[in-house]
BATORGU-115311 format. One record per residue (C-alpha): residue number from 1; x, y, z. Coordinates in steps of 0.25 Angstrom, whole numbers, padded with zeros to 4 digits, m for minus. Each point is the difference from the previous one (the first is absolute). Example, Ala and Ser with C-alpha at 12.3 -4.5 7.8 and 13.67 -1.06 7.14 Angstrom:
2
1|0049|m0018|0031
2|0006|0014|m0002
END
This chain:
248
1|0000|0000|0000
2|0005|0013|m0003
3|m0003|0013|0004
4|m0007|0011|m0010
5|m0003|0016|m0001
6|m0014|m0005|0005
7|0005|m0010|0013
8|0011|0006|0008
9|0007|m0008|0009
10|0005|0007|0013
11|0009|m0006|0011
12|m0003|0005|0014
13|0010|m0005|0009
14|m0003|0001|0016
15|m0017|m0002|m0006
16|m0002|m0010|0011
17|m0007|0011|0011
18|0000|0015|0002
19|0005|0009|m0009
20|0005|m0009|m0012
21|m0014|m0007|0001
22|m0008|0014|m0002
23|0011|0001|m0014
24|m0003|m0013|m0004
25|m0017|0001|0001
26|0001|0014|m0005
27|0006|m0004|m0013
28|m0006|m0014|m0002
29|m0014|0010|0003
30|0006|0006|m0015
31|0002|m0011|m0009
32|0014|m0003|0004
33|0004|m0016|0002
34|0007|0002|0016
35|0011|m0009|0002
36|0000|0000|0019
37|0013|m0001|0004
38|0002|m0002|0015
39|0012|m0011|0007
40|m0013|m0006|0007
41|m0007|m0009|m0011
42|m0011|0003|0010
43|m0004|0011|m0001
44|0004|0005|m0014
45|m0009|m0013|m0005
46|m0013|0007|0009
47|0002|0011|m0007
48|0000|m0006|m0015
49|m0011|m0008|0006
50|m0010|0012|0004
51|0004|0009|m0014
52|m0004|m0013|m0007
53|m0013|m0002|0008
54|m0003|0015|m0004
55|0002|m0001|m0016
56|0015|0005|m0001
57|0010|m0009|m0005
58|0013|m0004|0009
59|0009|m0010|0004
60|0009|m0002|0014
61|0014|m0001|m0001
62|0008|m0002|0014
63|0015|0006|m0001
64|0011|0007|0010
65|0002|0009|m0006
66|0014|0004|0008
67|0004|m0013|m0009
68|0006|0004|m0013
69|0001|m0014|m0006
70|m0014|m0002|0004
71|m0005|0012|m0007
72|0008|m0003|m0013
73|m0005|m0013|0002
74|m0017|0005|0002
75|0003|0011|m0011
76|0006|m0009|m0012
77|m0012|m0010|0004
78|m0010|0012|m0001
79|0006|0006|m0014
80|m0002|m0015|m0006
81|m0016|m0001|0004
82|m0002|0013|m0002
83|0009|0005|m0011
84|0002|0016|0007
85|m0002|0005|0013
86|m0008|0014|m0005
87|0002|0006|0016
88|0007|m0003|0011
89|m0003|0005|0015
90|0011|m0001|0009
91|m0008|0001|0013
92|0007|m0011|0012
93|0005|0004|0010
94|0004|m0004|0015
95|0004|0010|0011
96|0009|m0006|0012
97|0001|0015|0009
98|0012|0003|0008
99|0009|0011|0005
100|0013|m0001|m0010
101|0009|m0002|0010
102|m0008|m0012|0005
103|m0003|m0007|m0014
104|0005|m0011|m0004
105|0005|m0001|m0013
106|m0010|m0014|m0002
107|m0010|0011|0003
108|0006|0012|m0011
109|0004|m0013|m0010
110|m0015|m0005|m0003
111|m0007|0015|0001
112|0009|0002|m0011
113|m0001|m0012|m0007
114|m0015|0001|0001
115|m0003|0013|m0003
116|0010|0005|m0008
117|0007|m0013|m0007
118|m0012|m0005|m0006
119|m0005|0011|m0007
120|0014|m0002|m0010
121|m0003|m0014|0001
122|m0014|0000|m0006
123|0002|0011|m0008
124|0013|m0007|m0007
125|m0007|m0011|m0001
126|m0013|0005|m0007
127|0004|0014|m0005
128|0007|m0005|m0013
129|m0010|m0006|m0005
130|m0008|0016|0004
131|0009|0007|m0009
132|m0001|m0011|m0010
133|m0016|0003|m0002
134|0004|0016|0000
135|m0011|m0001|0012
136|0000|m0001|0015
137|m0002|0004|0013
138|0010|0000|0013
139|m0007|0005|0013
140|0009|m0002|0013
141|m0007|0004|0013
142|0009|0008|0008
143|m0002|0006|0013
144|m0002|0016|0006
145|0012|m0006|0010
146|0010|m0002|m0013
147|m0001|0016|m0002
148|m0001|0003|0015
149|0008|m0011|0005
150|m0004|m0003|0015
151|0005|m0003|0014
152|0001|m0018|0003
153|m0001|m0002|m0016
154|0012|0002|m0007
155|0000|m0011|m0007
156|m0014|m0001|m0006
157|0002|0017|m0003
158|0013|m0003|m0006
159|m0007|m0012|m0008
160|m0012|0011|m0005
161|0009|0011|m0003
162|0009|m0010|m0009
163|m0013|m0004|m0007
164|m0001|0014|m0005
165|0015|0001|m0007
166|m0005|m0013|m0004
167|m0012|0004|m0007
168|0004|0014|m0006
169|0013|m0009|m0006
170|m0009|m0009|m0007
171|m0009|0009|m0004
172|0012|0006|m0009
173|0003|m0013|m0003
174|m0012|m0005|m0003
175|m0006|0013|m0007
176|0003|m0001|m0015
177|m0008|m0013|m0002
178|m0012|0004|0009
179|0002|m0005|0013
180|m0005|0009|0011
181|0005|0000|0013
182|m0005|0007|0013
183|0000|m0003|0013
184|m0012|0002|0009
185|0004|0004|0016
186|m0010|m0003|0010
187|m0003|0008|0013
188|m0006|m0007|0012
189|m0012|m0010|m0004
190|m0009|m0008|0005
191|0007|m0014|0000
192|0004|m0012|0009
193|0013|0009|0004
194|m0006|0011|0004
195|m0013|m0005|0006
196|0012|m0007|0011
197|0002|0016|0003
198|m0003|0004|0015
199|m0009|0011|0002
200|0012|0012|0004
201|0008|m0004|m0011
202|m0013|0001|m0010
203|m0002|0014|0007
204|0013|0005|m0005
205|0000|m0005|m0013
206|m0014|0007|m0002
207|0004|0014|0004
208|0010|m0002|m0013
209|m0009|0000|m0010
210|m0009|0010|m0004
211|m0012|m0010|m0003
212|m0002|m0004|0012
213|0002|m0016|0000
214|0005|m0012|m0008
215|m0002|m0004|m0014
216|m0005|m0011|m0004
217|0008|m0010|m0011
218|m0012|0002|m0010
219|0005|0015|m0002
220|0014|m0007|m0002
221|m0005|m0011|m0013
222|m0008|0012|m0006
223|0013|0008|m0002
224|0007|m0013|m0005
225|m0012|m0003|m0008
226|0001|0013|m0007
227|0015|0001|m0002
228|m0002|m0015|m0006
229|m0011|0006|m0007
230|0003|0005|m0017
231|m0003|0012|0006
232|0012|0004|0007
233|0008|m0005|m0013
234|0007|0014|0002
235|0005|m0001|0016
236|0013|m0007|0003
237|0012|0002|0011
238|m0012|0006|0010
239|m0001|m0001|0013
240|m0016|0001|0005
241|0000|0001|0015
242|m0016|m0004|0006
243|0000|0001|0013
244|m0011|0013|0003
245|0011|0012|m0001
246|0011|m0005|0009
247|0010|0004|m0009
248|0000|0011|m0008
END
């Protein structure tokens, strides 16, 4: 089976829950076939099943995105099956918070590999076919923390800042082939991670947000959906903060 202009194929990493799940659902609602990627076969399988039950097109793929060899193998299999993947959304991410002086090398490496190196692995694996087709959309999910920095998150901030530099460079490399590369940088979004914040921390964060509320996963998904569409063909190398006005 190959993708055509009438049936585009998207890969969304970290699609098993939260923002990734919302992105997969919004893209599928627009008629795109979505490959839901996560480390957990159970999680990405459930999301794919939900999309299928709602009349969309989806499949699940369990991959450890921090494993270069695993991503290379998965990319090859996807291209063998679909011929080309038109849209890549690098959303997978983890946190291993802690003050820098007490941070272990393992916690540094795991966050950099999962959040940043994975973008390189997937773009390398799937970007060539996009370029040859002369149409493609790559959206990397950053964070306002990659712009502002945050005490206790040097690994996460470094990875998300790295995504910006990576994306801007790739935008220049792919531009002549009509493949756009952009970053969506969420602020504080209602997810499993923010649900664990205590009341005092939540109040401190809300004080920094002009809209005085956390965003929803759909707010990020809608921006990604636009950037993956034909309407965004003249936008590349940009960083879009979706954060309630937190970064201005």
